[in-house]
DRENDO-1510 file (C-alpha; in Angstrom, 1 decimal, always signed):
<recs>
REC; n; res; u; v; w
REC; 1; MET; +35.9; +10.0; +41.6 .
REC; 2; GLU; +35.2; +6.5; +40.2 .
REC; 3; LYS; +31.7; +6.6; +41.7 .
REC; 4; THR; +31.0; +9.9; +40.0 .
REC; 5; ILE; +32.2; +8.6; +36.6 .
REC; 6; ALA; +30.1; +5.4; +37.1 .
REC; 7; VAL; +27.0; +7.5; +37.9 .
REC; 8; ILE; +27.6; +9.8; +34.9 .
REC; 9; GLY; +28.1; +6.7; +32.7 .
REC; 10; ARG; +24.8; +5.2; +33.9 .
REC; 11; ARG; +23.0; +8.4; +33.3 .
REC; 12; ILE; +24.4; +8.6; +29.7 .
REC; 13; VAL; +23.3; +5.0; +29.1 .
REC; 14; LEU; +19.8; +5.8; +30.4 .
REC; 15; LEU; +19.6; +8.9; +28.3 .
REC; 16; LEU; +20.7; +7.0; +25.2 .
REC; 17; ILE; +18.1; +4.2; +25.9 .
REC; 18; GLY; +15.4; +6.8; +26.6 .
REC; 19; GLY; +16.3; +8.7; +23.5 .
REC; 20; TYR; +16.2; +5.6; +21.4 .
REC; 21; LEU; +12.8; +4.6; +22.9 .
REC; 22; LEU; +11.4; +8.1; +22.3 .
REC; 23; PHE; +12.7; +8.1; +18.7 .
REC; 24; THR; +11.1; +4.6; +18.1 .
REC; 25; LEU; +7.8; +5.8; +19.5 .
REC; 26; VAL; +7.8; +8.9; +17.3 .
REC; 27; LEU; +8.7; +6.9; +14.3 .
REC; 28; LEU; +5.9; +4.4; +15.0 .
REC; 29; ALA; +3.4; +7.1; +15.6 .
REC; 30; GLY; +4.4; +8.6; +12.2 .
REC; 31; VAL; +3.8; +5.4; +10.3 .
REC; 32; ALA; +1.1; +3.7; +12.3 .
REC; 33; HIS; -1.6; +5.8; +10.7 .
REC; 34; HIS; -0.6; +4.5; +7.2 .
REC; 35; THR; -1.6; +1.3; +5.8 .
REC; 36; TYR; -0.1; -1.9; +7.1 .
REC; 37; PHE; -1.7; -5.3; +7.7 .
REC; 38; GLY; -3.7; -5.4; +10.9 .
REC; 39; ARG; -3.6; -1.6; +11.4 .
REC; 40; LYS; -6.3; +1.0; +10.7 .
REC; 41; VAL; -6.2; +2.4; +7.2 .
REC; 42; ASP; -6.5; +6.1; +6.9 .
REC; 43; GLU; -9.5; +7.4; +5.1 .
REC; 44; GLN; -8.8; +8.0; +1.4 .
REC; 45; PRO; -9.4; +11.5; +0.0 .
REC; 46; ILE; -12.2; +10.1; -2.1 .
REC; 47; ALA; -14.3; +7.1; -1.1 .
REC; 48; PHE; -13.5; +4.9; -4.1 .
REC; 49; VAL; -15.7; +1.8; -4.1 .
REC; 50; HIS; -14.0; -1.1; -5.8 .
REC; 51; SER; -17.0; -3.4; -5.6 .
REC; 52; ILE; -19.2; -1.0; -7.7 .
REC; 53; HIS; -16.5; -0.7; -10.4 .
REC; 54; ILE; -15.7; -4.5; -10.5 .
REC; 55; GLN; -19.1; -6.2; -9.8 .
REC; 56; GLU; -21.6; -3.7; -11.3 .
REC; 57; LEU; -19.5; -2.2; -14.1 .
REC; 58; GLY; -17.4; -5.3; -14.9 .
REC; 59; LEU; -14.1; -3.5; -14.9 .
REC; 60; THR; -11.0; -5.6; -14.6 .
REC; 61; CYS; -8.0; -4.7; -12.5 .
REC; 62; ASP; -5.9; -3.9; -15.5 .
REC; 63; TYR; -8.5; -1.4; -16.8 .
REC; 64; CYS; -7.4; +1.1; -14.1 .
REC; 65; HIS; -4.0; -0.4; -13.1 .
REC; 66; ILE; -2.6; -0.3; -16.6 .
REC; 67; TYR; +1.0; -1.0; -15.7 .
REC; 68; ALA; +0.5; -4.2; -13.8 .
REC; 69; ASP; +1.6; -6.4; -16.7 .
REC; 70; LYS; +4.4; -4.0; -17.8 .
REC; 71; SER; +6.1; -2.7; -14.7 .
REC; 72; VAL; +7.2; -3.1; -11.1 .
REC; 73; SER; +4.2; -1.0; -10.0 .
REC; 74; ALA; +0.6; -1.6; -11.1 .
REC; 75; GLY; +0.1; +2.2; -11.2 .
REC; 76; ILE; -2.6; +4.4; -10.0 .
REC; 77; PRO; -5.2; +5.3; -12.6 .
REC; 78; ALA; -4.7; +8.5; -14.5 .
REC; 79; MET; -7.4; +11.1; -13.7 .
REC; 80; GLN; -8.3; +11.0; -17.4 .
REC; 81; THR; -9.3; +7.3; -16.9 .
REC; 82; CYS; -11.7; +8.3; -14.1 .
REC; 83; MET; -13.1; +11.3; -15.8 .
REC; 84; GLU; -13.8; +9.5; -19.1 .
REC; 85; CYS; -16.9; +8.1; -17.3 .
REC; 86; HIS; -17.4; +10.6; -14.4 .
REC; 87; GLU; -17.7; +13.8; -16.4 .
REC; 88; GLY; -21.2; +12.5; -16.8 .
REC; 89; ALA; -21.8; +9.4; -14.7 .
REC; 90; ALA; -22.8; +10.1; -11.1 .
REC; 91; ALA; -21.7; +13.7; -11.4 .
REC; 92; ASP; -24.0; +14.7; -8.5 .
REC; 93; ASN; -22.4; +12.2; -6.1 .
REC; 94; PRO; -20.3; +14.1; -3.5 .
REC; 95; GLU; -17.3; +11.8; -3.9 .
REC; 96; ILE; -17.4; +12.3; -7.7 .
REC; 97; GLN; -17.6; +16.1; -7.1 .
REC; 98; LYS; -14.3; +15.8; -5.1 .
REC; 99; LEU; -12.8; +13.9; -8.0 .
REC; 100; THR; -14.0; +16.6; -10.4 .
REC; 101; ALA; -12.5; +19.3; -8.2 .
REC; 102; TYR; -9.1; +17.6; -8.3 .
REC; 103; TRP; -9.4; +17.2; -12.1 .
REC; 104; GLU; -10.4; +20.9; -12.6 .
REC; 105; ASP; -7.6; +22.1; -10.3 .
REC; 106; LYS; -5.2; +19.8; -12.3 .
REC; 107; GLU; -4.1; +18.2; -9.0 .
REC; 108; PRO; -3.6; +14.5; -8.5 .
REC; 109; VAL; -5.7; +12.7; -6.0 .
REC; 110; PRO; -3.5; +12.2; -2.9 .
REC; 111; TRP; -4.3; +8.6; -2.4 .
REC; 112; VAL; -3.1; +6.8; +0.7 .
REC; 113; ARG; -1.0; +3.8; -0.2 .
REC; 114; VAL; -2.7; +0.6; +1.0 .
REC; 115; HIS; -0.1; -2.1; +0.1 .
REC; 116; SER; +3.4; -1.4; +1.1 .
REC; 117; LEU; +6.6; -3.4; +1.4 .
REC; 118; PRO; +9.8; -2.4; +3.1 .
REC; 119; ASP; +12.5; -0.8; +0.9 .
REC; 120; LEU; +14.7; -3.9; +1.2 .
REC; 121; ALA; +12.2; -6.0; -0.7 .
REC; 122; HIS; +11.7; -5.6; -4.4 .
REC; 123; PHE; +8.4; -6.8; -5.8 .
REC; 124; THR; +7.4; -6.6; -9.4 .
REC; 125; HIS; +3.8; -6.9; -10.6 .
REC; 126; LYS; +4.9; -7.7; -14.1 .
REC; 127; ARG; +6.5; -11.0; -13.1 .
REC; 128; HIS; +3.5; -12.1; -11.1 .
REC; 129; VAL; +1.0; -11.1; -13.8 .
REC; 130; SER; +3.1; -12.9; -16.4 .
REC; 131; ALA; +3.1; -16.0; -14.3 .
REC; 132; GLY; -0.7; -15.9; -14.1 .
REC; 133; VAL; -1.0; -15.0; -10.5 .
REC; 134; ASP; -4.5; -13.6; -9.9 .
REC; 135; CYS; -4.5; -10.1; -8.3 .
REC; 136; SER; -6.7; -11.5; -5.5 .
REC; 137; ALA; -3.9; -13.8; -4.3 .
REC; 138; CYS; -2.2; -10.8; -2.8 .
REC; 139; HIS; -4.9; -8.1; -2.7 .
REC; 140; GLY; -7.9; -10.2; -1.6 .
REC; 141; ARG; -11.3; -10.1; -3.2 .
REC; 142; MET; -11.5; -6.4; -4.2 .
REC; 143; GLU; -14.9; -7.0; -5.8 .
REC; 144; ALA; -16.2; -7.6; -2.3 .
REC; 145; MET; -14.6; -4.5; -0.7 .
REC; 146; ALA; -16.1; -1.1; -0.4 .
REC; 147; ALA; -12.7; +0.3; +0.4 .
REC; 148; ALA; -9.3; -1.2; -0.4 .
REC; 149; ARG; -7.6; -2.7; +2.6 .
REC; 150; GLN; -4.6; -4.9; +3.0 .
REC; 151; VAL; -5.8; -8.4; +3.7 .
REC; 152; ARG; -2.5; -10.4; +3.5 .
REC; 153; SER; +0.5; -9.8; +5.7 .
REC; 154; LEU; +2.9; -9.4; +2.7 .
REC; 155; GLN; +5.6; -10.4; +5.1 .
REC; 156; MET; +8.5; -12.5; +3.8 .
REC; 157; GLY; +7.3; -15.8; +5.3 .
REC; 158; TRP; +3.9; -15.3; +3.6 .
REC; 159; CYS; +5.6; -14.6; +0.2 .
REC; 160; VAL; +8.1; -17.5; +0.6 .
REC; 161; SER; +5.2; -19.9; +1.4 .
REC; 162; CYS; +3.4; -18.9; -1.8 .
REC; 163; HIS; +6.6; -19.2; -3.8 .
REC; 164; ARG; +7.2; -22.7; -2.4 .
REC; 165; SER; +3.6; -23.9; -3.0 .
REC; 166; GLU; +3.7; -22.5; -6.6 .
REC; 167; GLY; +7.2; -23.8; -7.4 .
REC; 168; ALA; +8.5; -20.2; -7.8 .
REC; 169; PRO; +12.1; -19.4; -7.0 .
REC; 170; THR; +13.0; -18.8; -3.4 .
REC; 171; ASP; +16.5; -17.5; -3.9 .
REC; 172; CYS; +17.1; -14.5; -1.7 .
REC; 173; LEU; +18.2; -12.4; -4.6 .
REC; 174; ILE; +14.8; -12.8; -6.3 .
REC; 175; CYS; +13.4; -10.1; -4.0 .
REC; 176; HIS; +16.4; -8.7; -2.2 .
REC; 177; TYR; +18.8; -6.9; -4.6 .
</recs>
């Protein structure tokens, strides 16, 4: 009888471990296609080229990301911002035609998030912009990128190193609250 209970106990443990591993694999498969440092970035619904807008047109980050100095989030540009130029400019470009279709259908562009932090970390663009931190410190040289990609790990150690080198606070409650 004791051997039977021991065998059943081992099977239950193996099933639990197997279930946990399966759950973990499914979870990782679900997020691996999103955008994290060192992983492949999904294609965006529209091939937005930062380098053209920054280098050739001279737009600054805050022209499109209007909330960076006011909020936690830098914000995704309103369709109106894009269409102010693109109702006429490059209207025959297939990517601009996709943008126009979203605009005409009154649908937001379903952009794939490129920079993401875990829920336990709270980051605010406003504090960093107010402190004079250049966008490229975290986002890299967007003017040299055809497509946005995460170039910094954005892991806690990376952030803490930056805070220490810049004399910024490193108290845990600065980011974890």
